[in-house]
C-alpha positions as a Python dict, from the first residue, in 0.01 Angstrom:
ca = {
    (1, 'S'): (0, 0, 0),
    (2, 'Y'): (115, 163, 310),
    (3, 'P'): (216, -39, 622),
    (4, 'I'): (13, 25, 937),
    (5, 'P'): (232, 208, 1178),
    (6, 'R'): (329, 31, 1510),
    (7, 'K'): (206, 170, 1829),
    (8, 'E'): (551, 296, 1915),
    (9, 'E'): (567, 479, 1593),
    (10, 'L'): (232, 645, 1660),
    (11, 'D'): (321, 733, 2008),
    (12, 'A'): (633, 897, 1885),
    (13, 'Y'): (463, 1083, 1611),
    (14, 'Y'): (183, 1228, 1831),
    (15, 'A'): (425, 1316, 2115),
    (16, 'R'): (683, 1518, 1889),
    (17, 'Q'): (566, 1585, 1523),
    (18, 'Y'): (190, 1588, 1516),
    (19, 'R'): (139, 1952, 1610),
    (20, 'S'): (421, 2054, 1386),
    (21, 'D'): (251, 1893, 1094),
    (22, 'Y'): (-94, 1998, 1176),
    (23, 'K'): (-26, 2359, 1292),
    (24, 'G'): (320, 2421, 1191),
    (25, 'T'): (442, 2494, 1552),
    (26, 'V'): (538, 2298, 1869),
    (27, 'T'): (361, 2540, 2089),
    (28, 'P'): (32, 2727, 2007),
    (29, 'K'): (31, 3059, 1824),
    (30, 'R'): (-155, 3358, 1976),
    (31, 'K'): (-419, 3346, 1710),
    (32, 'H'): (-491, 2969, 1797),
    (33, 'I'): (-513, 3070, 2170),
    (34, 'L'): (-772, 3336, 2097),
    (35, 'R'): (-970, 3105, 1877),
    (36, 'Y'): (-959, 2816, 2131),
    (37, 'S'): (-1036, 3039, 2419),
    (38, 'R'): (-1369, 3155, 2250),
    (39, 'V'): (-1457, 2789, 2179),
    (40, 'A'): (-1368, 2697, 2536),
    (41, 'V'): (-1615, 2959, 2664),
    (42, 'R'): (-1894, 2817, 2447),
    (43, 'R'): (-1814, 2459, 2554),
    (44, 'L'): (-1807, 2554, 2918),
    (45, 'D'): (-2133, 2725, 2901),
    (46, 'R'): (-2290, 2419, 2748),
    (47, 'L'): (-2130, 2191, 2982),
    (48, 'L'): (-2262, 2379, 3282),
    (49, 'Q'): (-2618, 2321, 3158),
    (50, 'F'): (-2567, 1940, 3220),
    (51, 'A'): (-2299, 1914, 3488),
    (52, 'P'): (-2262, 2121, 3799),
    (53, 'A'): (-1918, 2259, 3887),
    (54, 'G'): (-1715, 2043, 4138),
    (55, 'Q'): (-1747, 1736, 3909),
    (56, 'K'): (-1426, 1568, 3770),
    (57, 'L'): (-1363, 1656, 3405),
    (58, 'L'): (-1104, 1508, 3162),
    (59, 'D'): (-1045, 1686, 2832),
    (60, 'V'): (-907, 1428, 2592),
    (61, 'G'): (-706, 1590, 2322),
    (62, 'S'): (-681, 1907, 2535),
    (63, 'G'): (-454, 2101, 2299),
    (64, 'S'): (-317, 2410, 2461),
    (65, 'G'): (-540, 2386, 2756),
    (66, 'E'): (-769, 2676, 2739),
    (67, 'F'): (-1085, 2467, 2820),
    (68, 'V'): (-918, 2273, 3098),
    (69, 'Y'): (-809, 2616, 3245),
    (70, 'M'): (-1149, 2776, 3225),
    (71, 'A'): (-1323, 2462, 3352),
    (72, 'S'): (-1087, 2478, 3667),
    (73, 'L'): (-1170, 2837, 3704),
    (74, 'A'): (-1543, 2748, 3694),
    (75, 'G'): (-1494, 2499, 3984),
    (76, 'F'): (-1445, 2164, 3797),
    (77, 'N'): (-1165, 1923, 3914),
    (78, 'A'): (-1036, 1945, 3552),
    (79, 'Q'): (-736, 1795, 3383),
    (80, 'G'): (-624, 1743, 3023),
    (81, 'L'): (-489, 1461, 2816),
    (82, 'E'): (-276, 1570, 2529),
    (83, 'P'): (-51, 1351, 2325),
    (84, 'H'): (180, 1628, 2204),
    (85, 'A'): (466, 1703, 2448),
    (86, 'G'): (497, 2066, 2347),
    (87, 'Y'): (135, 2154, 2386),
    (88, 'S'): (92, 1969, 2717),
    (89, 'E'): (394, 2138, 2851),
    (90, 'Y'): (259, 2467, 2749),
    (91, 'T'): (-59, 2406, 2931),
    (92, 'R'): (113, 2316, 3257),
    (93, 'T'): (346, 2602, 3233),
    (94, 'I'): (114, 2882, 3122),
    (95, 'F'): (-217, 2783, 3267),
    (96, 'G'): (-73, 2573, 3571),
    (97, 'V'): (-350, 2301, 3525),
    (98, 'P'): (-274, 1931, 3515),
    (99, 'V'): (-227, 1774, 3177),
    (100, 'I'): (-101, 1422, 3110),
    (101, 'T'): (109, 1365, 2802),
}
């Protein structure tokens, strides 16, 4: 049987290694950005049916930040929460939107 990881081990894994294991990279690839952008547009269209722009929005597991960015452009007070340091830094640098690591 495998031991259950401690909180510190999980925090370290998701901050540094998770995306490398999952996507094979520490920052998003162009093909992923294109795919995520298309999904972000659909999510935003759906969201606008239920919540008017100007509301606060928190995207948990914000990945590379396309949805947070587009929601900000649509007028939401949007920020992301992303455990992976590389992806959250990418979002802050490239999209200029707030993301908590």
